[in-house]
N, C-alpha and C positions, 0 to 999 in steps of 0.2 A: 441646286436645292440641297439643303443640309438635313438629311434624314435623322441624324443623331439628335440634333436640337429639337426637332419636332417630336421625336419619340420621348425624350426625357421631359419635355415640357408638357406633353399630354398626360404623362403619368406622374406628374408632380415631382420631377427630378431636380437635381441641382445644376443641370447643364453639364457640359463636357462629357455627355454620354452616361452619366451616373444617375440612376433613379434612386428612389428611397429604398427599394428592395435591395439593390446592389450595395448600397452603403451599409444597410443593416447586416447583410450577409458578410461583408468584409469585416465589420466590427465583431460579429460573433466568431468568425474564423480566426481573427487576430487574438481574441481572448482565449479561445481553445488552444491555439498555437503557443501562446505565452504560458498557459497552465502546463502544457506538456513539457516545455523547455524547463520551467522551474522545477517540476517533479523530477525530471531526468537529472538536473543539476544537483538536487538534494540527494538523490540516490547515489550518484557518483561520489559526492562529498562524504556521505556516511560510509560507503564502501572503502574509500581511501582512508578515512579516519580509523576504521576497524583494522585495516591491514597494517597501519602504522602504530597501532596501540600494542603495548606489551601484553603478553599472556599472563593473566593474573589468576591465582587460585586462593580462595578465601573460604573460611568456615561460614556455612549458610544453612538456613532452614527454609523448606518449602512452605509458604504461607498462603498460596492461592494458585488456582489454575482456571483457565478459561480458553474457549476456542471460538474462532470466528469462521462461520460458514457462509460462503457466497456462491450463489447460483447464477450462471450467465446463460444466455440463450433463451430457450423457452418458446420457440416458434411453434405455432399450432398448425398441424396438417389439416387437410380437408376432413379427415375422420375425427378431428378433435384430439389427436394424440400429440404429446409433446415430442419435439424433435430438436436436435442440435443443442442439447443442454450440457453444461459442464459444471461440476461442483468443485470448489476450491476451499480447502481447510487450512487455517493458520492456527497454530497452537501456542499459547502463552503460559508461562509459569512465573509467578512472583516469588522471589527469594528475599529473605531478610538476613542481612549479615550481622556479625557480632556488635557492630556499632549502632544497630537499630535501623540503619538505612535499608530501604527496599528498592529492588530493581525488577522490572518485568522484562523477560527475555523471550524471544521467539525460539521455540525448541522443535526438533523433528518429532514426527508422530510417534516413532518407537520410544523415544525418551519420555514423551508426554504420558504414554500409557503406563510406564513403570514408576513414575514419580507420584507420590501420595502426599497430601498435605500433612505436615508434621515431620516429614523426612528431614534428617540432618546429615550433613556431610560436607565434602569439599566441592565448591562450585568453581569451575574454570570458565573464564570468559575473556574475550579480546574486544575491547570497546563495548559495543552493544551486541556483539555476536556470541551466542552460547557455544561453548566448546565441550562441555561435559559436566556431569555431576556424579561424584563417587560417594555413594551412601555409606555412612558409618556402619560398621559391622558390630552389632551388640549381642 
């Protein structure tokens, strides 16, 4: 007696031991796996590009600032209190160079706090990696 055939047939499966649920699970797992691999590949590619780029210093002006705050976790305990939460901040500054081109770079929190829209100075960067900003002393 073939139990696998009977199980898959009774649950609307495809035969060979795969049911509809198993096929759907494998499809979702495959999609998530591919997304993780693609994201990892893009991150490694950008990291390598930044490392191989020359250090450039150009005259620039701060024309915009924004931050992105993400909260992860948020499990509720039996008392209704939040537990296991983490907050992640990413800080971005948009610089405009003399040619009129703009670039948005991720900056560390301490640099973000010191930069003010309208500041002018020397922007140092390597690929898409912010290296520093030296404000003009006036």
